[in-house]
GUKE-962165 format. One line per 2 residues: number of its first residue (from 1); their letters; for each residue x, y, z of C-alpha. Coordinates in Angstrom, 2 decimals, decimal comma, m for minus. Example, Ala and Ser with C-alpha at 12.3 -4.5 7.8 and 13.67 -1.06 7.14 Angstrom:
2
1) AS) 12,30 m4,50 7,80; 13,67 m1,06 7,14
This chain:
237
1) XX) 284,02 308,14 150,91; 281,70 310,71 149,39
3) XX) 282,63 311,66 145,86; 283,28 315,32 145,11
5) XX) 281,06 315,78 142,08; 277,31 315,81 142,70
7) XX) 276,59 314,19 139,35; 278,41 311,00 140,41
9) XX) 277,02 310,30 143,89; 276,23 306,73 142,83
11) XX) 280,00 306,18 142,73; 280,59 306,80 146,43
13) XX) 282,82 304,21 148,15; 280,95 302,47 150,96
15) XX) 283,74 301,66 153,42; 281,42 299,85 155,85
17) XX) 280,31 297,52 153,06; 283,93 297,06 151,98
19) XX) 284,89 295,99 155,53; 282,25 293,26 155,76
21) XX) 283,49 289,63 155,75; 283,78 288,15 152,27
23) XX) 283,81 284,57 150,99; 287,19 282,95 150,53
25) XX) 288,56 283,37 147,03; 290,57 285,70 144,80
27) XX) 289,16 288,57 142,79; 291,28 289,82 139,91
29) XX) 291,06 293,61 139,74; 291,88 295,00 136,27
31) XX) 291,82 298,77 135,66; 291,57 299,20 131,89
33) XX) 291,98 302,14 129,53; 293,37 301,88 125,98
35) XX) 294,61 298,35 126,72; 293,30 296,50 123,66
37) XX) 296,65 295,05 122,52; 297,20 292,58 125,37
39) XX) 294,20 292,77 127,69; 292,46 289,62 126,44
41) XX) 295,61 287,53 126,91; 296,28 289,19 130,26
43) XX) 292,81 288,56 131,67; 292,33 285,06 130,28
45) XX) 295,77 283,96 131,47; 294,72 284,85 135,03
47) XX) 291,26 283,27 134,96; 292,35 279,72 135,96
49) XX) 293,64 281,13 139,26; 290,78 283,52 140,06
51) XX) 287,28 283,21 141,42; 286,28 286,35 139,55
53) XX) 287,89 288,92 137,29; 286,53 292,42 137,84
55) XX) 287,16 294,61 134,79; 286,89 298,35 135,49
57) XX) 287,06 300,20 132,19; 287,40 303,88 131,45
59) XX) 286,26 305,56 128,22; 288,96 304,56 125,72
61) XX) 290,22 305,63 122,31; 290,58 302,00 121,20
63) XX) 288,17 299,08 121,60; 289,03 298,30 125,23
65) XX) 285,43 298,70 126,42; 284,06 296,47 123,65
67) XX) 286,65 293,78 124,37; 285,76 293,93 128,06
69) XX) 282,07 293,48 127,22; 282,92 290,49 125,04
71) XX) 285,01 288,93 127,81; 282,19 289,42 130,31
73) XX) 279,80 287,69 127,92; 282,23 284,88 127,06
75) XX) 283,11 284,19 130,71; 279,84 285,23 132,31
77) XX) 280,40 282,89 135,27; 283,68 284,57 136,21
79) XX) 284,18 287,97 134,51; 282,33 291,02 135,80
81) XX) 282,40 294,46 134,16; 282,09 297,96 135,62
83) XX) 282,24 300,83 133,13; 283,72 303,78 135,01
85) XX) 282,05 306,95 133,68; 285,05 309,31 133,28
87) XX) 288,74 309,24 132,46; 291,16 309,73 135,33
89) XX) 294,34 311,76 135,44; 297,10 309,20 135,06
91) XX) 300,45 309,54 136,83; 302,03 311,26 133,81
93) XX) 299,51 314,14 133,95; 300,15 317,25 136,09
95) XX) 296,55 317,10 137,33; 297,37 313,78 139,03
97) XX) 299,07 315,80 141,78; 296,31 318,38 142,25
99) XX) 292,95 316,69 141,72; 291,20 315,89 145,04
101) XX) 291,42 312,25 146,13; 287,62 312,01 146,17
103) XX) 287,18 313,25 142,60; 285,77 311,00 139,88
105) XX) 288,92 311,91 137,90; 291,37 310,85 140,62
107) XX) 293,50 307,77 139,86; 293,56 307,06 143,60
109) XX) 289,76 307,18 143,77; 289,30 304,91 140,75
111) XX) 291,75 302,39 142,23; 290,07 302,30 145,63
113) XX) 286,62 302,14 144,09; 287,72 299,13 142,05
115) XX) 289,10 297,38 145,15; 285,93 298,08 147,09
117) XX) 283,83 296,36 144,42; 285,72 293,05 144,53
119) XX) 283,61 290,26 146,01; 286,22 287,94 147,48
121) XX) 288,51 287,85 150,51; 291,66 288,40 148,42
123) XX) 292,37 290,71 145,47; 294,94 290,33 142,72
125) XX) 295,65 293,87 141,52; 296,69 293,43 137,91
127) XX) 297,08 295,64 134,83; 295,83 294,92 131,34
129) XX) 299,31 294,22 129,95; 300,48 291,61 132,48
131) XX) 300,42 287,96 131,36; 300,10 285,41 134,14
133) XX) 302,58 282,54 134,52; 301,86 279,17 136,10
135) XX) 304,03 280,16 139,07; 301,08 282,28 140,24
137) XX) 299,91 279,00 141,74; 302,49 279,48 144,52
139) XX) 300,57 282,54 145,70; 297,26 280,69 145,46
141) XX) 298,70 277,87 147,58; 299,99 280,33 150,20
143) XX) 296,62 282,05 150,42; 294,78 278,74 150,64
145) XX) 297,05 277,66 153,50; 296,61 280,96 155,39
147) XX) 293,31 282,45 154,18; 292,94 284,92 157,05
149) XX) 296,48 286,31 157,06; 296,15 290,07 156,60
151) XX) 298,98 290,77 154,21; 299,79 291,13 150,51
153) XX) 302,05 289,07 148,26; 304,08 290,90 145,63
155) XX) 304,73 289,57 142,14; 307,97 289,93 140,20
157) XX) 307,23 290,50 136,50; 309,68 290,29 133,60
159) XX) 309,73 293,31 131,28; 309,47 291,70 127,84
161) XX) 310,13 293,94 124,83; 310,02 294,23 121,05
163) XX) 307,45 293,83 118,28; 308,18 290,09 118,10
165) XX) 308,17 289,64 121,89; 311,72 288,32 121,64
167) XX) 313,62 290,79 123,83; 313,79 291,85 127,44
169) XX) 314,86 295,15 128,96; 318,47 295,05 130,11
171) XX) 318,02 298,46 131,72; 314,98 297,47 133,78
173) XX) 314,63 293,70 133,42; 311,93 293,29 136,05
175) XX) 309,40 295,00 138,24; 310,35 293,93 141,70
177) XX) 307,15 292,85 143,42; 305,26 296,03 144,37
179) XX) 303,35 297,06 141,23; 301,43 293,78 141,03
181) XX) 300,28 292,06 144,21; 297,64 289,84 145,77
183) XX) 296,32 291,30 149,02; 293,76 290,68 151,73
185) XX) 290,69 292,63 150,68; 290,01 295,04 153,54
187) XX) 290,67 298,82 153,71; 292,28 298,45 157,15
189) XX) 294,90 296,17 155,55; 295,68 298,26 152,48
191) XX) 294,35 300,76 149,98; 295,69 303,26 147,44
193) XX) 297,13 306,69 148,26; 298,91 309,36 146,23
195) XX) 302,62 309,49 147,00; 305,25 311,45 145,05
197) XX) 304,54 310,70 141,37; 302,70 307,39 141,94
199) XX) 299,53 305,93 143,31; 300,77 303,35 145,78
201) XX) 299,32 300,58 147,93; 299,69 301,14 151,67
203) XX) 299,73 297,47 152,66; 302,90 295,53 153,45
205) XX) 303,92 293,20 150,61; 305,92 289,99 150,88
207) XX) 307,48 289,16 147,51; 306,64 285,71 146,16
209) XX) 308,93 285,66 143,10; 308,23 285,37 139,36
211) XX) 304,66 285,04 138,22; 304,08 287,29 135,19
213) XX) 305,32 288,91 131,98; 304,93 292,67 131,47
215) XX) 304,08 293,54 127,86; 304,31 297,33 128,00
217) XX) 307,51 297,49 125,94; 305,85 295,40 123,21
219) XX) 303,06 297,91 122,61; 303,01 299,72 119,28
221) XX) 303,21 303,15 120,90; 306,54 302,26 122,56
223) XX) 308,25 300,56 119,60; 311,02 300,14 118,69
225) XX) 312,50 301,11 122,09; 310,73 302,52 125,11
227) XX) 312,36 305,31 127,13; 315,80 304,82 125,52
229) XX) 316,27 301,49 127,27; 318,70 298,79 126,16
231) XX) 317,17 295,45 125,15; 318,75 291,99 124,98
233) XX) 317,48 288,82 123,24; 314,90 286,75 125,07
235) XX) 313,06 283,49 124,45; 310,38 282,00 126,71
237) X) 312,46 278,85 127,09
């Protein structure tokens, strides 16, 4: 896909390269912007299950980019960093609906570019505020047993809440297995498109149950309560 803006031609997506066979393994794909609160825990919790973690940062108001550089240096055998040159229009911005899909500022373009840069046969699409649980191993085992199955496995994530990480949303207790997934890394199997108010993955997902905690409702900007939700007590046990 040729990018719209002439100044960013080096950021074209090479679909023929993306379609080439890849070595077996799982790439973690983390799109990061202003994620400093939980990104280190999120990325490092996933590393035992990944063959690489690709961090794609945008210019940030906090120290996200610096933390990503430090992670790439600390885990130089597994963490790889791409510093995306511009901010994108996120789903809460009106421009999300109007910017061309091949613009450097398109959320869809950023997401597909990130997928196209992953080195391995499978990709775990993961955000910078999602903490991995040991049950992720179930997905790894499924992929290992059927490495060439062209599908995606969805992940149910619990919406933890509160400054002390001791609550959970009673209004929306979980994300049901579509936001986070592990999919076969090929554009003919799945990629991102703009649909309604979201950027969504086109591939079919088979839900594999619990494997993560979502920390969004614990972030300072959303305290004490995010979006007028109701919270109930929670302990990891």
